[in-house]
C-alpha positions as CSV (number, residue, x, y, z in Angstrom):
1,M,0.0,0.0,0.0
2,N,1.4,3.4,-0.8
3,Q,1.3,6.5,1.3
4,Y,-1.7,8.1,-0.3
5,F,-3.9,5.2,-1.3
6,N,-4.5,4.0,2.2
7,M,-7.5,2.9,4.3
8,K,-7.9,6.4,5.8
9,V,-8.2,8.0,2.3
10,A,-10.5,5.2,1.1
11,R,-12.8,5.5,4.1
12,R,-13.0,9.3,3.7
13,S,-13.8,9.0,0.0
14,A,-16.4,6.4,0.6
15,K,-18.1,8.5,3.3
16,M,-18.1,11.6,1.0
17,L,-19.7,9.4,-1.7
18,D,-22.2,8.2,0.8
19,V,-23.3,11.7,1.6
20,L,-23.6,12.6,-2.1
21,F,-25.8,9.5,-2.7
22,L,-27.9,10.4,0.4
23,V,-28.6,13.9,-0.8
24,I,-29.5,12.6,-4.3
25,H,-31.9,10.1,-2.9
26,L,-33.6,12.6,-0.7
27,W,-34.2,14.6,-3.9
28,F,-35.5,11.4,-5.5
29,L,-37.8,10.9,-2.6
30,Y,-39.5,14.3,-3.1
31,Y,-39.5,13.8,-6.9
32,F,-41.3,10.5,-6.9
33,F,-43.7,11.6,-4.2
34,S,-44.6,14.6,-6.3
35,L,-45.2,12.4,-9.4
36,G,-47.4,10.0,-7.4
37,A,-45.0,7.1,-8.2
38,I,-45.7,5.4,-4.9
39,F,-43.6,2.3,-5.6
40,M,-40.5,4.4,-6.3
41,F,-41.3,6.6,-3.3
42,Y,-41.2,3.6,-0.9
43,F,-38.1,2.3,-2.8
44,N,-36.3,5.5,-2.1
45,I,-37.2,5.3,1.6
46,G,-35.2,2.1,1.7
47,S,-32.4,3.9,-0.3
48,V,-32.3,6.8,2.2
49,I,-32.1,4.3,5.1
50,L,-29.2,2.5,3.3
51,Y,-27.2,5.6,2.8
52,T,-28.0,6.9,6.3
53,A,-26.4,3.7,7.6
54,G,-23.5,4.1,5.1
55,Y,-21.2,5.7,7.6
56,W,-21.7,2.8,9.9
57,I,-21.2,0.2,7.1
58,V,-17.9,1.8,6.0
59,D,-16.6,2.0,9.6
60,K,-17.8,-1.4,11.0
61,Y,-17.6,-3.6,7.9
62,N,-15.6,-2.6,4.9
63,I,-15.6,-0.3,1.9
64,T,-16.1,-3.2,-0.5
65,T,-19.4,-4.1,1.2
66,F,-20.5,-0.5,0.9
67,I,-19.6,-0.3,-2.8
68,Y,-21.4,-3.6,-3.5
69,L,-24.5,-2.5,-1.7
70,S,-24.5,1.0,-3.3
71,S,-23.9,-0.5,-6.7
72,L,-26.7,-3.0,-6.3
73,E,-29.0,-0.2,-5.1
74,I,-28.2,2.1,-8.0
75,W,-28.6,-0.8,-10.5
76,A,-32.0,-1.8,-9.1
77,H,-33.1,1.8,-8.6
78,M,-32.4,2.9,-12.1
79,I,-34.1,-0.2,-13.6
80,C,-37.2,0.3,-11.5
81,A,-37.3,4.0,-12.1
82,T,-37.1,3.5,-15.8
83,L,-39.9,0.9,-15.7
84,C,-42.0,3.2,-13.6
85,V,-41.6,6.5,-15.4
86,G,-40.1,5.5,-18.8
87,T,-36.9,6.2,-20.7
88,G,-37.9,9.8,-21.3
89,C,-36.7,10.8,-17.9
90,G,-33.2,9.4,-18.5
91,F,-32.7,7.3,-15.3
92,Q,-31.3,4.4,-17.3
93,W,-28.3,6.6,-18.3
94,I,-27.0,6.3,-14.7
95,L,-26.3,2.6,-15.4
96,L,-23.6,3.8,-17.8
97,F,-22.0,5.9,-15.1
98,Q,-21.6,2.9,-12.7
99,P,-18.4,1.6,-14.3
100,V,-16.7,4.9,-13.1
101,E,-17.7,4.0,-9.5
102,L,-16.8,0.4,-9.9
103,F,-13.4,1.0,-11.3
104,F,-12.8,3.6,-8.6
105,A,-13.5,1.0,-6.0
106,E,-11.4,-1.5,-8.0
107,Y,-8.3,0.7,-7.7
108,F,-8.7,1.1,-3.9
109,S,-9.4,-2.6,-3.4
110,L,-6.2,-3.5,-5.3
111,E,-4.1,-1.0,-3.5
112,I,-5.4,-1.8,0.0
113,K,-6.2,-5.5,-0.1
114,G,-4.5,-6.7,-3.3
115,K,-7.9,-8.1,-4.4
116,T,-10.2,-7.2,-7.3
117,A,-13.6,-5.7,-6.8
118,H,-14.9,-7.3,-10.0
119,A,-15.3,-4.0,-11.7
120,R,-15.3,-5.5,-15.2
121,S,-18.0,-8.0,-14.4
122,G,-20.2,-5.3,-12.7
123,S,-19.6,-2.9,-15.6
124,T,-20.6,-5.6,-18.1
125,I,-23.8,-6.2,-16.2
126,C,-24.6,-2.5,-16.1
127,F,-24.0,-2.2,-19.9
128,F,-26.2,-5.1,-20.9
129,G,-28.8,-4.0,-18.3
130,F,-29.0,-0.7,-20.1
131,I,-29.3,-2.3,-23.5
132,L,-32.0,-4.7,-22.4
133,L,-33.9,-1.9,-20.6
134,E,-33.9,0.2,-23.8
135,I,-35.1,-2.7,-25.9
136,Y,-37.9,-3.6,-23.4
137,M,-39.1,-0.1,-22.9
138,N,-39.2,0.4,-26.7
139,G,-42.2,-1.9,-26.8
140,H,-43.8,-1.2,-23.4
141,G,-45.1,1.9,-21.7
142,P,-44.1,3.1,-18.2
143,I,-46.2,2.1,-15.2
144,Y,-46.8,5.8,-14.3
145,Q,-47.5,8.4,-16.8
146,V,-45.2,11.4,-16.5
147,P,-46.2,14.7,-18.2
148,E,-44.0,15.8,-21.1
149,W,-43.0,19.0,-19.4
150,V,-41.5,17.0,-16.5
151,Q,-39.4,14.8,-18.6
152,L,-36.9,17.4,-19.9
153,P,-36.1,18.9,-16.4
154,T,-35.7,15.3,-15.1
155,R,-33.3,14.4,-17.9
156,I,-31.3,17.5,-17.2
157,S,-31.3,16.7,-13.4
158,V,-30.1,13.1,-14.1
159,I,-27.3,14.4,-16.4
160,C,-26.2,16.8,-13.6
161,I,-26.2,14.0,-11.1
162,V,-24.0,11.8,-13.4
163,F,-21.7,14.7,-14.0
164,V,-21.3,15.6,-10.3
165,M,-20.7,12.0,-9.3
166,A,-18.2,11.4,-12.1
167,M,-16.4,14.6,-11.3
168,F,-16.1,13.7,-7.7
169,L,-14.8,10.2,-8.3
170,L,-12.4,11.2,-11.1
171,N,-11.1,14.2,-9.1
172,T,-10.4,12.1,-6.1
173,F,-8.7,9.4,-8.1
174,T,-6.6,11.9,-10.1
175,K,-5.5,13.8,-7.0
176,N,-4.4,10.7,-5.1
177,A,-2.8,9.1,-8.2
178,Y,-0.8,12.3,-8.7
179,L,0.4,12.5,-5.1
180,A,1.3,8.8,-5.2
181,E,3.2,9.2,-8.5
182,R,5.1,12.2,-7.2
183,K,6.1,10.4,-4.0
184,L,7.3,7.4,-6.1
185,H,9.3,9.8,-8.4
186,E,10.9,11.3,-5.3
187,K,11.9,7.9,-4.0
188,A,13.4,7.1,-7.5
189,V,15.6,10.2,-7.7
190,V,16.4,11.1,-4.1
191,D,18.8,9.2,-1.8
192,G,16.7,8.0,1.2
193,L,19.3,8.8,3.9
194,T,20.7,12.1,2.9
195,G,17.9,13.7,0.9
196,L,20.3,14.5,-2.0
197,Y,19.8,13.3,-5.6
198,N,21.1,9.8,-6.3
199,R,23.7,9.1,-9.0
200,F,21.1,8.1,-11.6
201,E,19.2,11.3,-11.4
202,V,22.3,13.5,-11.6
203,M,23.7,11.5,-14.5
204,D,20.4,11.9,-16.3
205,E,20.5,15.7,-15.7
206,L,24.1,15.9,-17.0
207,E,23.2,13.9,-20.1
208,N,20.2,16.2,-20.8
209,R,22.4,19.3,-20.4
210,L,24.9,17.7,-22.8
211,Q,22.1,17.2,-25.3
212,R,21.0,20.8,-24.9
213,K,24.6,22.0,-25.2
214,E,24.6,23.6,-21.8
215,M,27.9,22.4,-20.6
216,D,30.1,25.5,-21.1
217,G,32.1,26.1,-18.0
218,A,30.7,23.0,-16.3
219,W,32.8,21.3,-13.6
220,V,32.4,18.3,-11.3
221,A,33.8,17.6,-7.9
222,M,33.9,14.0,-6.6
223,I,34.2,13.8,-2.8
224,D,35.3,10.7,-1.0
225,L,35.2,10.5,2.8
226,D,38.6,9.3,4.2
227,N,38.7,6.1,6.3
228,F,34.9,6.0,6.5
229,K,34.8,2.2,6.3
230,N,36.8,2.1,9.5
231,I,34.4,4.4,11.3
232,N,31.5,2.2,10.3
233,E,33.2,-0.9,11.5
234,K,34.5,0.6,14.7
235,Y,31.5,2.7,15.9
236,G,28.6,1.3,14.0
237,R,26.5,2.3,11.0
238,S,24.3,4.7,13.1
239,I,27.4,6.9,13.6
240,G,28.4,6.6,10.0
241,D,24.9,7.5,8.9
242,S,25.0,10.6,11.2
243,M,28.2,11.7,9.5
244,L,26.8,11.2,6.0
245,M,23.7,13.3,6.8
246,Q,26.0,16.1,8.2
247,V,28.1,16.0,5.1
248,A,24.9,16.3,3.0
249,D,23.9,19.3,5.1
250,V,27.2,20.9,4.3
251,L,26.7,20.3,0.6
252,R,23.3,21.8,0.7
253,G,24.8,24.9,2.1
254,L,26.6,25.5,-1.3
255,G,23.3,27.0,-2.6
256,E,21.3,26.5,-5.8
257,D,24.1,27.2,-8.2
258,V,25.3,23.6,-8.0
259,I,23.7,20.1,-8.1
260,C,24.7,17.8,-5.2
261,A,24.2,14.1,-5.2
262,R,25.2,11.0,-3.2
263,W,27.2,9.0,-5.6
264,G,27.2,5.9,-3.5
265,G,28.5,4.7,-0.1
266,D,30.8,7.4,1.2
267,E,31.2,9.2,-2.1
268,F,29.4,12.4,-3.1
269,M,29.3,14.5,-6.3
270,I,28.9,18.2,-6.9
271,C,28.2,19.6,-10.4
272,G,28.6,23.4,-11.1
273,F,27.6,25.3,-14.1
274,E,28.5,28.9,-13.1
275,P,31.4,30.4,-15.1
276,L,34.3,30.0,-12.5
277,S,38.0,29.7,-13.1
278,E,39.9,26.6,-12.0
279,L,41.3,28.6,-9.0
280,E,37.9,29.8,-8.0
281,V,36.4,26.2,-8.1
282,G,39.5,25.0,-6.2
283,A,39.0,27.6,-3.5
284,K,35.3,26.8,-3.2
285,M,36.1,23.1,-2.8
286,E,38.8,23.8,-0.3
287,A,36.3,25.7,1.8
288,L,34.0,22.7,1.5
289,R,36.7,20.3,2.6
290,S,37.4,22.4,5.7
291,S,33.7,22.4,6.5
292,I,33.6,18.6,6.3
293,E,36.7,18.4,8.4
294,A,34.9,20.4,11.1
295,I,32.1,17.9,11.4
296,R,32.1,16.2,14.8
297,V,30.0,13.4,16.3
298,D,30.2,12.8,20.1
299,I,29.9,9.3,21.5
300,V,30.2,8.7,25.2
301,D,33.6,10.3,26.0
302,K,35.0,10.5,22.5
303,E,34.7,12.9,19.6
304,I,34.6,11.4,16.1
305,H,35.6,13.5,13.1
306,I,35.9,12.9,9.4
307,S,37.9,14.3,6.5
308,A,37.5,14.2,2.7
309,T,39.5,14.0,-0.5
310,V,38.1,16.0,-3.4
311,G,38.9,15.6,-7.1
312,I,37.8,18.3,-9.6
313,S,37.4,18.0,-13.3
314,F,36.3,20.6,-15.9
315,Y,34.2,19.4,-18.8
316,R,36.0,19.4,-22.2
317,E,33.9,19.8,-25.3
318,G,33.4,16.5,-27.2
319,G,34.0,14.3,-24.1
320,S,31.5,12.0,-22.6
321,I,29.9,12.5,-19.2
322,Q,31.3,9.2,-17.9
323,D,34.9,10.1,-18.9
324,W,34.5,13.5,-17.2
325,V,33.4,11.9,-14.0
326,N,36.1,9.2,-14.2
327,T,38.7,12.0,-14.5
328,A,37.5,13.5,-11.2
329,D,37.6,10.0,-9.6
330,K,41.2,9.5,-10.7
331,K,42.2,12.8,-9.0
332,I,40.7,11.4,-5.8
333,L,43.0,8.4,-6.1
334,A,45.9,10.8,-6.6
335,G,44.8,12.7,-3.5
336,K,44.5,9.5,-1.4
337,Y,48.0,8.4,-2.5
338,N,49.4,11.8,-1.4
339,G,48.0,11.8,2.1
340,K,44.2,12.2,1.8
341,N,42.2,15.2,3.2
342,R,43.0,17.5,0.2
343,V,41.6,18.9,-3.0
344,V,43.1,17.9,-6.3
345,H,42.4,19.9,-9.5
């Protein structure tokens, strides 16, 4: 189950739908009473009782039960209403709306329980019910005679009902689907521990910039934390994770002129696109190295610190992104060989 399509959202949506159905059936109650369609008047008393109990059904039983009951009620209601007042009032058209409700319920059922709500079967029944009703009513008159002047306003009212219900369901579905998709996208492009971009997202961004020819003056700095594996093994991963998050905070302090990412493990990447000289980038990364060196983590009676080796590479026209990054990586190796805790450019 994802963060947005959960039981709380499903129950809230079902309750809002229940209120909408209750209001509609209260209007039907008055409508059929005014027409003298006694059978449908009593039918709607039952419907009002059902939707009045809808809150309790959703809370005490489950949403699927409510959807099945409401779908059965709508199906029976529209067939009976059409038989009673004829096709001229348009009640049969609501049968064609039901697949929207059924597939809405299907999505929630699959997300929450991993089980189908049989939306296709229910939709097929509604469709053939509509066809058979049209065929039958073509050769038979309604039980109650409805004046011509009443039929047009009724059809318009039915169209409005279908429109409002469809808008409600589709808006709820679209909103929650968008939120879920956005969250999924964030998980795909952002490192879960540090909140920085992951290597795949930053490489995609660099490839896109290369395609758009926006690499003039671009530079990359690869940052490798010194002896980080020893810290993890000696003090535990929780201490190591704390250090990684503090390093990420330092990188975020560089501002929006650069793109920062966790490359993997104890390695980070910074990409800059502002027109800086090699000396200016070197000074910027030296300040960053000093900030990382100043990080401290206290455990019991001991203070743990970390340092970093930084390799800088400037993009050369015609080169590949991978070669560019590899050049910065090689400079890290040179820095490690020469004593670590330094910037190489």
